[in-house]
C-alpha positions in Angstrom: -51.3 -12.1 63.7 -54.5 -12.0 63.2 -57.1 -9.5 65.0 -58.4 -12.0 67.3 -54.8 -12.4 68.9 -54.2 -8.4 69.2 -57.7 -8.3 71.2 -56.7 -11.0 73.2 -52.9 -10.1 74.4 -54.9 -6.5 75.1 -57.6 -8.2 77.2 -55.0 -10.0 79.4 -52.8 -6.6 79.6 -56.2 -4.8 80.6 -56.7 -7.5 83.1 -53.4 -7.8 84.3 -53.7 -3.7 84.8 -56.3 -3.9 86.8 -55.1 -6.5 89.0 -52.2 -4.5 89.4 -54.2 -1.7 90.7 -56.6 -3.8 93.3 -53.4 -5.0 94.9 -51.5 -1.5 95.1 -54.8 -0.1 97.2 -54.0 -1.9 100.8 -50.5 -0.2 100.1 -51.6 2.7 99.4 -54.1 2.5 102.2 -51.4 1.5 105.0 -49.0 4.3 103.6 -51.6 6.8 104.1 -52.8 5.6 107.7 -48.9 5.3 108.6 -47.7 8.7 107.2 -50.7 10.7 106.9 -49.7 11.6 103.3 -48.2 10.3 100.2 -47.1 11.7 97.2 -47.8 10.9 93.6 -45.7 13.2 90.9 -47.6 16.5 91.3 -50.6 15.2 93.5 -50.3 14.8 97.0 -52.9 12.4 98.9 -53.8 13.1 102.7 -55.4 12.0 105.4 -57.9 14.1 107.2 -58.8 12.8 110.6 -60.2 15.6 112.7 -63.0 15.1 115.6 -65.6 16.2 113.4 -64.6 15.5 109.9 -62.9 12.3 108.1 -61.7 11.8 104.3 -59.1 12.0 102.0 -57.6 15.0 100.4 -56.1 15.5 96.9 -53.9 18.4 95.8 -51.9 18.9 93.3 -50.3 21.7 91.6 -49.5 22.1 87.9 -47.5 25.4 86.1 -49.2 27.7 83.8 -47.3 29.6 81.1 -47.1 33.1 81.3 -44.4 36.1 81.2 -44.4 35.0 85.3 -44.3 31.7 86.8 -47.7 31.0 88.0 -48.7 27.9 89.8 -52.3 26.5 90.0 -53.1 24.5 93.2 -56.7 22.6 93.4 -57.8 20.8 96.3 -60.5 18.1 96.4 -62.1 16.2 99.3 -63.5 12.9 99.5 -65.2 13.0 102.7 -66.7 10.4 104.5 -67.9 12.3 108.0 -68.6 16.1 107.6 -67.7 18.3 104.7 -65.0 19.6 102.7 -65.1 22.7 100.1 -63.4 22.0 97.1 -60.6 24.7 96.2 -58.6 26.2 93.6 -56.1 28.9 94.0 -53.3 30.6 91.6 -50.3 32.3 92.9 -47.5 34.1 90.1 -44.0 35.3 91.4 -41.4 37.3 89.2 -39.5 34.6 87.0 -36.0 36.1 87.6 -36.7 37.5 91.0 -39.1 35.0 92.5 -41.2 38.2 93.9 -44.8 37.8 94.4 -47.0 38.8 91.3 -50.6 40.1 92.0 -53.5 40.3 89.4 -51.4 38.2 86.9 -53.2 34.7 88.0 -56.1 33.5 85.7 -57.3 30.1 87.2 -59.2 28.2 84.4 
């Protein structure tokens, strides 16, 4: 096949991908409004609907490879009313006994 055919197929694939994302946005919005949250892998999307604040929060977790089992948690806010301060934290536990370890985490 010629290069032009491959570019055309790639273009059609990208259009299809954008169309699927646009079609899934209402489904995600209704799920968020009905349940208040949903999870995609290690990311949790949650709705903030307080008296003085409104928005969406994104919480993601990832493991950090060290001698202890460490998890970094990041929280980002997309606020349309009020303010939310983004945060990042780390918690470590001993890999065998699951005992919390202090001063082991390094948040990148």
